[in-house]
C-alpha positions in Angstrom: -0.2 -0.3 -0.1 1.3 3.3 -0.1 3.3 3.7 2.9 3.5 7.6 3.6 -0.3 8.1 3.2 -0.9 5.4 5.5 1.5 6.1 8.1 0.0 10.0 8.3 -3.6 8.9 7.9 -3.1 6.7 11.2 -1.5 9.5 12.9 -4.3 11.9 12.5 -6.9 8.9 13.0 -9.1 9.2 16.0 -12.6 7.8 17.1 -14.0 11.3 16.7 -12.5 11.4 13.2 -14.3 8.3 12.4 -17.9 9.1 14.0 -17.6 12.7 12.0 -16.9 10.6 8.8 -20.0 8.3 9.5 -22.3 10.9 10.8 -21.5 13.1 7.3 -21.9 10.3 5.2 -25.3 8.9 6.7 -26.3 12.7 6.4 -26.5 12.2 2.8 -27.7 8.8 2.3 -29.2 7.6 5.4 -28.5 5.1 8.0 -25.9 2.6 6.5 -26.8 -1.3 7.5 -23.3 -2.4 7.4 -20.2 -1.6 8.7 -18.2 1.0 7.4 -14.4 1.1 7.5 -12.5 3.2 9.7 -10.3 4.1 6.8 -9.8 4.0 2.6 -7.0 2.0 1.1 -4.3 4.0 -0.3 -2.8 2.3 -3.2 0.1 3.6 -5.5 -1.2 4.7 -9.1 1.1 1.8 -10.6 -1.1 -0.7 -8.8 -4.3 1.0 -9.8 -3.1 0.9 -13.5 -2.0 -2.8 -13.3 -5.6 -3.7 -11.8 -7.5 -1.3 -14.6 -5.7 -3.1 -17.2 -6.5 -6.6 -16.3 -10.0 -5.5 -16.2 -9.9 -4.1 -19.9 -8.2 -7.3 -20.9 -10.8 -9.7 -19.0 -13.6 -7.8 -20.6 -11.8 -8.1 -24.1 -11.8 -11.7 -23.8 -15.2 -12.3 -22.6 -16.6 -10.0 -25.5 -14.8 -12.6 -28.2 -17.5 -14.6 -30.1 -16.5 -18.0 -29.0 -16.7 -16.9 -25.3 -19.9 -15.0 -25.8 -21.5 -18.3 -27.3 -20.3 -20.7 -24.4 -21.4 -17.9 -22.0 -24.9 -17.7 -23.4 -25.4 -21.3 -22.1 -25.3 -19.9 -18.4 -28.8 -18.0 -19.1 -31.7 -20.3 -17.7 -34.7 -20.6 -20.3 -36.8 -19.3 -17.7 -35.0 -16.0 -17.4 -34.1 -15.3 -20.7 -35.0 -11.8 -21.5 -35.7 -10.4 -24.7 -33.8 -7.6 -26.7 -30.7 -8.7 -25.0 -27.7 -5.9 -26.3 -24.3 -6.4 -27.5 -22.4 -5.9 -24.1 -23.5 -5.1 -20.9 -23.9 -1.3 -19.6 -22.2 -2.6 -16.3 -19.3 -4.7 -15.2 -18.0 -5.5 -11.9 -14.7 -7.6 -11.0 -13.5 -8.5 -7.7 -9.8 -8.5 -7.0 -7.8 -9.7 -3.7 -4.9 -7.4 -3.1 -2.0 -9.9 -3.4 2.2 -9.7 -3.7 3.1 -11.2 -7.0 6.1 -13.4 -7.4 8.2 -10.0 -7.8 7.3 -8.7 -4.5 4.9 -5.9 -6.0 1.4 -5.3 -4.9 -1.4 -6.8 -7.3 -4.4 -8.0 -7.9 -6.0 -11.7 -8.4 -9.7 -12.0 -9.4 -12.0 -13.2 -7.2 -15.1 -13.1 -8.7 -17.1 -11.1 -11.6 -20.4 -9.9 -12.2 -22.3 -8.0 -15.0 -24.5 -6.5 -12.2 -24.3 -2.8 -10.8 -22.8 -2.4 -7.6 -22.4 0.8 -5.2 -21.8 3.4 -7.9 -23.4 6.5 -6.3 -23.0 5.4 -2.4 -19.2 4.9 -3.2 -18.6 8.4 -5.2 -20.3 10.2 -2.0 -18.2 8.1 0.2 -14.8 9.2 -1.4 -16.0 12.6 -1.7 -16.6 12.9 2.0 -13.2 11.1 3.0 -11.5 13.4 0.4 -12.9 16.6 2.0 -11.9 15.2 5.6 -8.4 14.7 4.7 -5.2 16.9 4.3 -2.5 14.4 3.8 1.0 15.8 2.8 1.8 14.6 -1.1 -2.0 15.2 -2.1 -2.4 19.0 -2.5 -5.6 18.6 -4.7 -6.9 16.0 -2.8 -7.8 12.4 -3.6 -10.1 10.2 -5.5 -11.5 6.8 -6.6 -11.8 7.3 -10.5 -9.7 6.0 -13.3 -7.5 8.8 -15.2 -9.5 11.4 -16.9 -12.5 11.6 -14.4 -13.0 13.3 -11.4 -16.2 13.7 -9.1 -18.3 16.0 -11.8 -17.3 14.1 -14.7 -17.8 10.7 -12.7 -21.5 11.8 -12.0 -22.0 12.9 -15.6 -20.9 9.7 -17.0 -22.9 7.7 -14.2 -26.0 9.9 -15.3 -25.3 9.1 -19.2 -24.8 5.5 -18.6 -27.8 5.0 -16.4 -30.3 7.5 -18.1 -29.4 6.9 -21.8 -31.0 10.2 -23.1 -33.8 9.6 -21.1 -35.5 12.1 -18.6 -34.8 10.7 -14.9 -38.7 10.5 -14.3 -38.8 8.1 -17.2 -36.3 5.7 -15.7 -36.3 3.5 -12.4 -34.2 2.0 -10.3 -35.9 -1.7 -10.1 -36.0 -3.9 -7.0 -37.7 -6.1 -4.6 -39.1 -3.9 -1.3 -36.0 -1.3 -2.0 -36.7 0.4 1.5 -35.8 -2.8 3.2 -32.9 -3.9 1.3 -29.1 -3.3 2.4 -28.2 -1.5 -0.3 -31.0 1.5 0.5 -27.9 4.0 1.3 -26.8 3.4 -2.6 -30.4 4.0 -3.9 -30.9 7.2 -2.3 -27.4 8.2 -3.4 -28.3 7.2 -6.8 -31.4 9.3 -6.9 -29.2 12.1 -5.2 -26.8 12.1 -8.3 -29.1 11.1 -11.1 -32.7 12.0 -10.1 -33.5 8.2 -10.6 -36.0 6.9 -8.1 -36.3 3.1 -6.6 -39.5 1.4 -7.8 -40.9 -1.8 -6.3 -41.4 -5.0 -8.7 -45.1 -5.1 -7.3 -45.7 -1.3 -8.2 -44.9 -1.7 -11.8 -48.2 -1.5 -14.2 -48.1 -3.0 -17.4 -50.3 -2.2 -20.3 -49.7 -4.2 -23.2 -45.8 -3.7 -24.1 -45.6 -0.7 -21.8 -45.0 0.0 -18.3 -45.8 2.4 -16.2 -45.7 3.6 -12.2 -47.7 6.1 -10.2 -46.3 9.1 -8.8 -47.9 12.2 -7.3 -51.1 10.9 -8.7 -49.7 10.7 -12.3 -49.4 7.7 -14.3 -45.4 7.9 -16.0 -44.1 5.7 -18.6 -41.0 3.7 -17.6 -38.6 4.0 -20.7 -35.4 2.4 -19.2 -34.9 0.0 -16.2 -31.8 0.5 -13.8 -32.4 -3.5 -12.7 -31.2 -4.0 -9.2 -33.4 -7.2 -8.8 -31.1 -10.1 -7.6 -32.8 -13.7 -9.7 -32.0 -15.7 -6.8 -34.4 -13.3 -4.4 -36.8 -13.1 -6.9 -37.4 -16.8 -7.0 -37.2 -17.1 -3.2 -39.8 -14.1 -2.4 -41.8 -14.3 -5.8 -43.6 -11.2 -5.2 -46.7 -10.5 -7.4 -45.8 -8.7 -10.3 -47.6 -7.2 -13.1 -45.2 -8.3 -15.8 -42.6 -10.9 -16.2 -38.8 -10.3 -16.8 -39.0 -12.4 -19.9 -42.0 -10.3 -21.6 -41.2 -8.5 -24.5 -41.3 -5.0 -23.3 -40.8 -1.4 -25.0 -38.0 -0.5 -22.3 -34.2 -0.7 -22.4 -32.1 -2.0 -19.7 -29.4 -1.4 -17.4 -27.8 -3.6 -17.7 -29.8 -6.4 -19.5 -30.6 -9.0 -17.0 -28.9 -11.8 -19.3 -25.5 -10.3 -18.3 -26.1 -11.2 -14.9 -25.8 -15.1 -15.9 -23.3 -14.4 -18.8 -20.6 -12.9 -17.6 -20.5 -14.1 -13.5 -18.4 -16.8 -12.0 -19.6 -19.0 -14.7 -17.3 -17.2 -17.1 -14.3 -17.8 -14.8 -13.4 -21.2 -16.2 -13.5 -19.3 -19.8 -10.6 -16.7 -19.1 -7.3 -17.4 -20.1 -5.5 -14.4 -18.2 -2.7 -14.3 -15.4 -4.6 -12.2 -13.1 -7.6 -15.1 -12.8 -6.8 -18.4 -10.8 -7.8 -21.7 -12.6 -11.3 -22.4 -12.1 -13.2 -25.6 -13.1 -16.7 -26.4 -12.7 -17.3 -29.7 -10.7 -19.4 -31.1 -13.9 -16.2 -31.1 -15.8 -13.7 -32.5 -13.0 -12.0 -36.1 -13.9 -11.0 -36.4 -10.2 -10.3 -34.0 -7.5 -7.1 -32.2 -6.9 -5.0 -33.7 -4.4 -4.3 -30.5 -3.1 -7.9 -29.6 -2.3 -7.0 -27.5 0.6 -5.5 -25.0 -2.0 -8.6 -24.5 -3.3 -12.2 -22.8 -2.6 -15.8 -24.5 -3.6 -18.1 -21.7 -4.9 -21.8 -21.8 -6.2 -22.0 -19.7 -9.2 -25.0 -18.0 -9.0 -25.3 -17.2 -5.2 -25.0 -13.4 -4.0 -23.1 -11.8 -1.6 -20.5 -14.7 -1.0 -23.6 -17.0 0.2 -22.8 -20.8 -0.1 -18.9 -20.4 -0.5 -16.9 -23.0 1.1 -13.4 -21.7 1.9 -11.9 -25.1 3.1 -14.0 -27.6 1.1 -13.6 -31.0 1.7 -14.2 -34.3 -0.6 -17.4 -35.0 1.2 -18.4 -31.3 0.2 -18.0 -31.9 -3.4 -19.5 -35.3 -3.2 -22.4 -34.1 -1.6 -23.5 -31.9 -4.6 -26.1 -33.4 -6.5 -25.3 -34.7 -9.9 -28.1 -32.5 -12.0 -26.3 -29.4 -9.7 -22.6 -30.2 -10.5 -22.4 -27.8 -13.5 -23.6 -24.8 -10.9 -20.3 -25.0 -8.8 -17.0 -24.1 -9.5 -13.4 -25.2 -7.9 -10.9 -22.1 -7.9 -7.7 -21.9 -6.7 -7.4 -20.3 -3.1 -5.8 -16.6 -3.0 -3.5 -15.6 -0.4 -4.4 -12.3 0.3 -1.7 -9.4 1.3 -2.5 -8.1 4.8 -0.9 -4.7 4.3 -3.4 -2.2 5.5 -2.1 -1.8 8.9 -4.2 -0.1 11.3 -2.5 2.4 14.2 -1.9 -0.9 16.6 -0.1 -2.8 13.5 -2.6 -5.3 12.8 -2.5 -6.4 9.2 -6.0 -6.4 7.3 -7.0 -7.9 4.0 -8.2 -6.1 1.1 -10.5 -6.7 -1.8 -11.0 -4.2 -4.6 -13.9 -4.3 -6.8 -13.6 -2.5 -10.0 -16.6 -0.7 -11.3 -17.2 -0.3 -15.1 -19.5 1.7 -16.9 -20.5 1.6 -20.9 -20.8 5.3 -22.0 -22.8 5.9 -24.8 -21.0 5.3 -28.0 -18.6 2.7 -26.3 -18.7 -1.0 -27.7 -17.5 -2.3 -23.8 -17.8 -1.4 -20.5 -14.6 0.7 -19.3 -13.1 0.7 -15.7 -14.3 4.0 -14.3 -14.1 3.6 -10.4 -13.9 1.1 -7.1 -15.3 0.2 -4.1 -13.4 -1.9 -1.2 -13.9 -4.3 1.4 -11.8 -4.8 4.3 -11.5 -7.9 6.5 -9.6 -9.3 9.4 -11.1 -12.7 9.0 -10.5 -15.9 7.1 -12.8 -14.6 4.5 -14.8 -11.0 3.5 -17.9 -10.8 4.8 -20.0 -9.9 8.0 -20.1 -13.5 9.5 -16.0 -13.7 9.4 -15.7 -10.3 10.8 -17.9 -10.0 13.8 -16.9 -7.4 16.6 -13.9 -6.6 14.7 -12.9 -3.1 13.6 -11.0 -1.8 10.7 -13.4 -4.0 8.7 -16.0 -3.4 6.1 -17.0 -0.9 3.4 -14.4 1.7 2.1 -12.7 2.8 -1.3 -9.4 2.9 -2.7 -8.2 6.3 -3.2 -4.9 8.2 -5.1 -3.8 11.8 -5.5 -6.2 13.7 -8.2 -3.0 15.1 -9.6 -0.5 12.5 -10.5 
């Protein structure tokens, strides 16, 4: 990590600073129901550029015709949505921060998904960190964006990608009971930055191929959907809806729902890249690796790490029913570099999620910004970090002027 910024930040950090940061953020986005980490992650621009470069390489591979054809098999017939576009408007790739064989900070892919993440929330989170910090060597402050963007131009890109030329009132952030979701702070932030309002799937009205919603007694047309519905939750809750995702409707999607399946953990075995650890579907395994302790067992379409087995046993693999084995992968285990140090000298692991957007006129989504999760547990996730500090949601920052 960036040692100089880390040292100075740890010197100025205090419980009061942390409380002020939380209060300022929640004054904008409302109560945050998950843990906010005490610090941003400071990474050198060279590390940022390397990871953003990997992201472009991986997206380019995924977009090759033969890989697209293979990925198309991931879409369940019952969720095959008409009018799929040529590429998703949104893409995320998660990287474990590691040390490579040359001792340099690097990234290894943990998973990927063509599904929205906390774009707006993280933009505001990074802005507030920047407003509160005054560190030597960063006279113009910090940001979380790819070269060429700052907060204002980043906000405009987010608006262009999500609105696609429509009025904000014609675009909805679609979710199941959005007011009850842990991601509600991002929905609030999205409305703050783009004007797009969250709407529950049960509130959508269908008339022929048209969708509408009611607001202040007016029936408003829905031209575009910023889709935040997770299909696993849709299956479990089965909310009453006036339309089906598979209906042929006069709406555009951001992103189109088919990409949720196509560019996902399903794609990991298809990618040939040094930053992507070897992964194989359980159905394709002729025999289990002798060093099974060096692998992780993952379900392909779970969300937020559900079902992942960090230390799988042969029994775990054997217990997967034969007709479900193509829905699981074994992936080479990654050793995280615990090099974000707390003021007490405790090493913390970090995972960087590169957030990509496809601007109007672009063929493929491009790296745009990032968010970070910090962990002191065996895995990243709430269950592995209960009662610990310096863990949770944050963002990687670098100086605005490089």
